[in-house]
MOPAC internal coordinates of N, CA, C and O (Angstrom, degrees):
PM7 1SCF
backbone

  N    0.0000 0     0.00 0     0.00 0    0    0    0
  C    1.4288 1     0.00 0     0.00 0    1    0    0
  C    1.5313 1   110.62 1     0.00 0    2    1    0
  O    1.2310 1   120.11 1   -41.17 1    3    2    1
  N    1.2848 1   117.39 1   138.83 1    3    2    1
  C    1.4559 1   123.39 1  -179.80 1    5    3    2
  C    1.5099 1   113.31 1   -78.99 1    6    5    3
  O    1.2310 1   120.16 1   -30.43 1    7    6    5
  N    1.3135 1   117.30 1   149.57 1    7    6    5
  C    1.4481 1   121.37 1   175.55 1    9    7    6
  C    1.5064 1   113.68 1  -100.58 1   10    9    7
  O    1.2310 1   120.41 1   179.53 1   11   10    9
  N    1.3018 1   116.82 1    -0.47 1   11   10    9
  C    1.4953 1   120.87 1   179.50 1   13   11   10
  C    1.5157 1   107.80 1  -143.06 1   14   13   11
  O    1.2310 1   121.78 1   -11.65 1   15   14   13
  N    1.3379 1   114.19 1   168.35 1   15   14   13
  C    1.4475 1   123.21 1   179.84 1   17   15   14
  C    1.5332 1   111.60 1  -106.39 1   18   17   15
  O    1.2310 1   119.85 1  -170.50 1   19   18   17
  N    1.3164 1   117.89 1     9.50 1   19   18   17
  C    1.4811 1   120.30 1  -174.56 1   21   19   18
  C    1.5034 1   113.78 1   -62.93 1   22   21   19
  O    1.2310 1   119.41 1   153.46 1   23   22   21
  N    1.3246 1   118.74 1   -26.54 1   23   22   21
  C    1.4289 1   122.69 1  -177.84 1   25   23   22
  C    1.5638 1   112.87 1   -83.40 1   26   25   23
  O    1.2310 1   119.86 1   172.11 1   27   26   25
  N    1.3129 1   117.88 1    -7.89 1   27   26   25
  C    1.4585 1   122.95 1  -177.94 1   29   27   26
  C    1.5507 1   108.93 1   -82.65 1   30   29   27
  O    1.2310 1   120.82 1   -55.20 1   31   30   29
  N    1.2891 1   116.03 1   124.80 1   31   30   29
  C    1.4436 1   121.59 1   176.78 1   33   31   30
  C    1.5424 1   108.28 1  -113.54 1   34   33   31
  O    1.2310 1   121.82 1   -37.60 1   35   34   33
  N    1.3229 1   114.12 1   142.40 1   35   34   33
  C    1.4904 1   117.52 1   178.95 1   37   35   34
  C    1.5334 1   112.12 1    93.39 1   38   37   35
  O    1.2310 1   121.57 1    12.27 1   39   38   37
  N    1.3132 1   114.59 1  -167.73 1   39   38   37
  C    1.4063 1   122.33 1  -173.54 1   41   39   38
  C    1.5072 1   111.00 1   -90.15 1   42   41   39
  O    1.2310 1   121.27 1   -27.19 1   43   42   41
  N    1.3361 1   115.17 1   152.81 1   43   42   41
  C    1.4772 1   122.63 1   169.45 1   45   43   42
  C    1.5290 1   107.03 1  -113.12 1   46   45   43
  O    1.2310 1   120.18 1   -52.84 1   47   46   45
  N    1.2899 1   117.25 1   127.16 1   47   46   45
  C    1.4584 1   120.66 1  -179.16 1   49   47   46
  C    1.5469 1   107.30 1  -118.82 1   50   49   47
  O    1.2310 1   121.21 1   -51.37 1   51   50   49
  N    1.3136 1   115.30 1   128.63 1   51   50   49
  C    1.4428 1   120.91 1   177.82 1   53   51   50
  C    1.5509 1   109.28 1  -120.06 1   54   53   51
  O    1.2310 1   120.75 1   -34.34 1   55   54   53
  N    1.3107 1   116.16 1   145.66 1   55   54   53
  C    1.4383 1   118.90 1   170.48 1   57   55   54
  C    1.5392 1   108.57 1  -140.30 1   58   57   55
  O    1.2310 1   122.07 1   -25.13 1   59   58   57
  N    1.3182 1   113.64 1   154.87 1   59   58   57
  C    1.4471 1   118.33 1  -177.94 1   61   59   58
  C    1.5222 1   110.51 1  -146.92 1   62   61   59
  O    1.2310 1   121.06 1   -24.81 1   63   62   61
  N    1.2957 1   115.59 1   155.19 1   63   62   61
  C    1.4655 1   121.22 1   175.95 1   65   63   62
  C    1.5032 1   107.98 1  -124.19 1   66   65   63
  O    1.2310 1   120.74 1   -41.81 1   67   66   65
  N    1.3335 1   116.18 1   138.19 1   67   66   65
  C    1.4475 1   123.56 1   178.22 1   69   67   66
  C    1.4973 1   108.22 1  -133.03 1   70   69   67
  O    1.2310 1   121.18 1   -46.68 1   71   70   69
  N    1.3321 1   115.36 1   133.32 1   71   70   69
  C    1.5001 1   119.86 1   171.90 1   73   71   70
  C    1.4792 1   105.37 1  -114.94 1   74   73   71
  O    1.2310 1   120.42 1   -62.62 1   75   74   73
  N    1.3423 1   116.80 1   117.38 1   75   74   73
  C    1.4691 1   122.78 1  -179.29 1   77   75   74
  C    1.5444 1   108.83 1   -76.66 1   78   77   75
  O    1.2310 1   121.06 1   -29.91 1   79   78   77
  N    1.3201 1   115.57 1   150.09 1   79   78   77
  C    1.4435 1   119.02 1   170.02 1   81   79   78
  C    1.5421 1   107.90 1   -65.50 1   82   81   79
  O    1.2310 1   121.90 1   -20.17 1   83   82   81
  N    1.3228 1   113.97 1   159.83 1   83   82   81
  C    1.4472 1   120.41 1  -176.81 1   85   83   82
  C    1.5637 1   109.32 1   -54.36 1   86   85   83
  O    1.2310 1   121.56 1   -45.67 1   87   86   85
  N    1.3198 1   114.62 1   134.33 1   87   86   85
  C    1.4775 1   123.99 1  -179.08 1   89   87   86
  C    1.5196 1   114.40 1    64.77 1   90   89   87
  O    1.2310 1   119.58 1  -160.60 1   91   90   89
  N    1.3429 1   118.41 1    19.40 1   91   90   89
  C    1.4655 1   120.42 1   178.17 1   93   91   90
  C    1.5396 1   111.14 1  -114.73 1   94   93   91
  O    1.2310 1   120.74 1  -176.05 1   95   94   93
  N    1.3373 1   116.19 1     3.95 1   95   94   93
  C    1.4500 1   119.76 1  -177.16 1   97   95   94
  C    1.5328 1   113.95 1   -57.17 1   98   97   95
  O    1.2310 1   120.64 1   137.03 1   99   98   97
  N    1.3144 1   116.38 1   -42.97 1   99   98   97
  C    1.4480 1   118.64 1  -179.15 1  101   99   98
  C    1.5497 1   111.68 1   -66.74 1  102  101   99
  O    1.2310 1   120.18 1   145.65 1  103  102  101
  N    1.2957 1   117.27 1   -34.35 1  103  102  101
  C    1.4989 1   120.26 1   175.44 1  105  103  102
  C    1.5193 1   110.68 1   -64.92 1  106  105  103
  O    1.2310 1   120.29 1   135.42 1  107  106  105
  N    1.3084 1   117.05 1   -44.58 1  107  106  105
  C    1.4789 1   121.65 1   179.10 1  109  107  106
  C    1.5112 1   108.87 1   -64.84 1  110  109  107
  O    1.2310 1   120.29 1   137.32 1  111  110  109
  N    1.3217 1   117.05 1   -42.68 1  111  110  109
  C    1.4804 1   118.83 1   176.18 1  113  111  110
  C    1.5148 1   113.64 1   -54.78 1  114  113  111
  O    1.2310 1   120.76 1   136.47 1  115  114  113
  N    1.3257 1   116.15 1   -43.53 1  115  114  113
  C    1.4395 1   121.36 1  -178.28 1  117  115  114
  C    1.5293 1   109.45 1   -66.84 1  118  117  115
  O    1.2310 1   119.46 1   140.33 1  119  118  117
  N    1.3370 1   118.64 1   -39.67 1  119  118  117
  C    1.4624 1   122.27 1   179.46 1  121  119  118
  C    1.5534 1   109.71 1   -64.89 1  122  121  119
  O    1.2310 1   121.05 1   133.20 1  123  122  121
  N    1.3563 1   115.60 1   -46.80 1  123  122  121
  C    1.4512 1   119.84 1   177.65 1  125  123  122
  C    1.5156 1   112.14 1   -62.32 1  126  125  123
  O    1.2310 1   119.63 1   143.90 1  127  126  125
  N    1.3069 1   118.32 1   -36.10 1  127  126  125
  C    1.4699 1   121.22 1   178.01 1  129  127  126
  C    1.5032 1   111.20 1   -64.27 1  130  129  127
  O    1.2310 1   120.97 1   138.32 1  131  130  129
  N    1.3405 1   115.74 1   -41.68 1  131  130  129
  C    1.4924 1   119.67 1   177.30 1  133  131  130
  C    1.5336 1   109.89 1   -62.90 1  134  133  131
  O    1.2310 1   119.79 1   139.05 1  135  134  133
  N    1.3102 1   118.00 1   -40.95 1  135  134  133
  C    1.4781 1   120.89 1   176.30 1  137  135  134
  C    1.5366 1   109.39 1   -62.27 1  138  137  135
  O    1.2310 1   119.86 1   136.09 1  139  138  137
  N    1.3302 1   117.86 1   -43.91 1  139  138  137
  C    1.4304 1   121.78 1   178.64 1  141  139  138
  C    1.5242 1   110.29 1   -60.94 1  142  141  139
  O    1.2310 1   119.46 1   132.79 1  143  142  141
  N    1.2943 1   118.63 1   -47.21 1  143  142  141
  C    1.4764 1   119.60 1   179.50 1  145  143  142
  C    1.5149 1   112.36 1   -60.28 1  146  145  143
  O    1.2310 1   120.05 1   140.19 1  147  146  145
  N    1.2974 1   117.51 1   -39.81 1  147  146  145
  C    1.4700 1   121.33 1   176.44 1  149  147  146
  C    1.5342 1   111.51 1   -65.11 1  150  149  147
  O    1.2310 1   121.14 1   131.86 1  151  150  149
  N    1.3370 1   115.43 1   -48.14 1  151  150  149
  C    1.4427 1   121.54 1  -176.55 1  153  151  150
  C    1.5250 1   113.01 1   -61.01 1  154  153  151
  O    1.2310 1   119.74 1   143.50 1  155  154  153
  N    1.2913 1   118.11 1   -36.50 1  155  154  153
  C    1.4585 1   122.07 1  -177.80 1  157  155  154
  C    1.4946 1   114.16 1   -94.28 1  158  157  155
  O    1.2310 1   120.46 1  -166.49 1  159  158  157
  N    1.3285 1   116.73 1    13.51 1  159  158  157
  C    1.4657 1   120.96 1  -178.38 1  161  159  158
  C    1.5574 1   107.93 1   -98.77 1  162  161  159
  O    1.2310 1   121.26 1     0.91 1  163  162  161
  N    1.3048 1   115.20 1  -179.09 1  163  162  161
  C    1.5141 1   121.49 1   176.16 1  165  163  162
  C    1.5227 1   111.12 1   -62.23 1  166  165  163
  O    1.2310 1   119.37 1   157.62 1  167  166  165
  N    1.3103 1   118.81 1   -22.38 1  167  166  165
  C    1.4785 1   120.13 1  -178.88 1  169  167  166
  C    1.5205 1   113.07 1   -71.05 1  170  169  167
  O    1.2310 1   119.91 1   164.53 1  171  170  169
  N    1.3043 1   117.77 1   -15.47 1  171  170  169
  C    1.4664 1   122.78 1   176.23 1  173  171  170
  C    1.5148 1   109.60 1  -128.01 1  174  173  171
  O    1.2310 1   119.59 1  -109.40 1  175  174  173
  N    1.3587 1   118.40 1    70.60 1  175  174  173
  C    1.4606 1   120.92 1  -170.91 1  177  175  174
  C    1.5148 1   113.89 1   -64.55 1  178  177  175
  O    1.2310 1   118.36 1   158.79 1  179  178  177
  N    1.2976 1   120.74 1   -21.21 1  179  178  177
  C    1.4766 1   122.31 1  -179.78 1  181  179  178
  C    1.5268 1   114.71 1   -86.48 1  182  181  179
  O    1.2310 1   119.89 1   172.46 1  183  182  181
  N    1.3129 1   117.82 1    -7.54 1  183  182  181
  C    1.4783 1   120.77 1  -178.09 1  185  183  182
  C    1.5467 1   108.53 1   -79.92 1  186  185  183
  O    1.2310 1   121.42 1   -60.59 1  187  186  185
  N    1.3401 1   114.89 1   119.41 1  187  186  185
  C    1.4246 1   119.33 1  -179.93 1  189  187  186
  C    1.5450 1   112.19 1   -84.84 1  190  189  187
  O    1.2310 1   121.01 1   142.03 1  191  190  189
  N    1.3203 1   115.67 1   -37.97 1  191  190  189
  C    1.4506 1   120.79 1   177.27 1  193  191  190
  C    1.5398 1   111.41 1  -157.42 1  194  193  191
  O    1.2310 1   121.05 1   -26.33 1  195  194  193
  N    1.3136 1   115.60 1   153.67 1  195  194  193
  C    1.4728 1   121.82 1   174.68 1  197  195  194
  C    1.5051 1   104.70 1  -142.24 1  198  197  195
  O    1.2310 1   121.29 1   -67.49 1  199  198  197
  N    1.3268 1   115.13 1   112.51 1  199  198  197
  C    1.4883 1   118.83 1  -175.90 1  201  199  198
  C    1.4971 1   110.43 1  -116.71 1  202  201  199
  O    1.2310 1   121.28 1   -33.50 1  203  202  201
  N    1.2976 1   115.15 1   146.50 1  203  202  201
  C    1.4617 1   123.85 1   178.71 1  205  203  202
  C    1.5199 1   108.42 1  -123.25 1  206  205  203
  O    1.2310 1   121.22 1   -55.38 1  207  206  205
  N    1.3093 1   115.27 1   124.62 1  207  206  205
  C    1.5150 1   120.42 1   173.31 1  209  207  206
  C    1.5624 1   106.99 1  -113.85 1  210  209  207
  O    1.2310 1   120.91 1   -38.58 1  211  210  209
  N    1.3182 1   115.86 1   141.42 1  211  210  209
  C    1.4259 1   118.83 1  -177.66 1  213  211  210
  C    1.5610 1   109.99 1  -135.71 1  214  213  211
  O    1.2310 1   121.81 1   -41.15 1  215  214  213
  N    1.2878 1   114.14 1   138.85 1  215  214  213
  C    1.4690 1   121.64 1   171.99 1  217  215  214
  C    1.5245 1   105.93 1  -137.81 1  218  217  215
  O    1.2310 1   120.59 1   -81.38 1  219  218  217
  N    1.3065 1   116.48 1    98.62 1  219  218  217
  C    1.4585 1   120.63 1  -176.63 1  221  219  218
  C    1.5151 1   112.11 1    64.74 1  222  221  219
  O    1.2310 1   119.53 1    62.61 1  223  222  221
  N    1.3303 1   118.49 1  -117.39 1  223  222  221
  C    1.4327 1   122.66 1   177.58 1  225  223  222
  C    1.4978 1   113.80 1  -100.41 1  226  225  223
  O    1.2310 1   120.42 1  -168.33 1  227  226  225
  N    1.3464 1   116.81 1    11.67 1  227  226  225
  C    1.4720 1   122.22 1   178.54 1  229  227  226
  C    1.5415 1   108.16 1  -105.57 1  230  229  227
  O    1.2310 1   122.08 1   -45.69 1  231  230  229
  N    1.3612 1   113.63 1   134.31 1  231  230  229
  C    1.4636 1   119.96 1  -179.68 1  233  231  230
  C    1.5166 1   109.69 1  -126.12 1  234  233  231
  O    1.2310 1   121.16 1   -31.00 1  235  234  233
  N    1.2958 1   115.39 1   149.00 1  235  234  233
  C    1.4314 1   123.34 1   171.62 1  237  235  234
  C    1.5443 1   107.82 1  -131.43 1  238  237  235
  O    1.2310 1   120.79 1   -47.60 1  239  238  237
  N    1.3236 1   116.10 1   132.40 1  239  238  237
  C    1.4660 1   119.08 1   178.89 1  241  239  238
  C    1.5063 1   109.29 1  -121.68 1  242  241  239
  O    1.2310 1   121.12 1   -30.65 1  243  242  241
  N    1.3329 1   115.46 1   149.35 1  243  242  241
  C    1.4500 1   124.21 1  -177.00 1  245  243  242
  C    1.4876 1   107.95 1  -138.38 1  246  245  243
  O    1.2310 1   120.03 1   -56.66 1  247  246  245
  N    1.3437 1   117.54 1   123.34 1  247  246  245
  C    1.4262 1   121.03 1   178.89 1  249  247  246
  C    1.5604 1   109.42 1  -128.42 1  250  249  247
  O    1.2310 1   121.56 1   -45.18 1  251  250  249
  N    1.3120 1   114.62 1   134.82 1  251  250  249
  C    1.4738 1   118.76 1   177.87 1  253  251  250
  C    1.5323 1   107.81 1  -128.82 1  254  253  251
  O    1.2310 1   120.10 1   180.00 1  255  254  253

């Protein structure tokens, strides 16, 4: 296992799925929004995009 990412060339794409407990969707949305704000700020210069999709209590995130 490598201890650095220097050998990686190209983009890294991550996606995740989250299912909130009943009546917790808005709390999860707020947390994901905070992550999105951080990811797309100067503090994460390599992040090209961070997207959140929501359907009720189901969330899908995509980061490039």
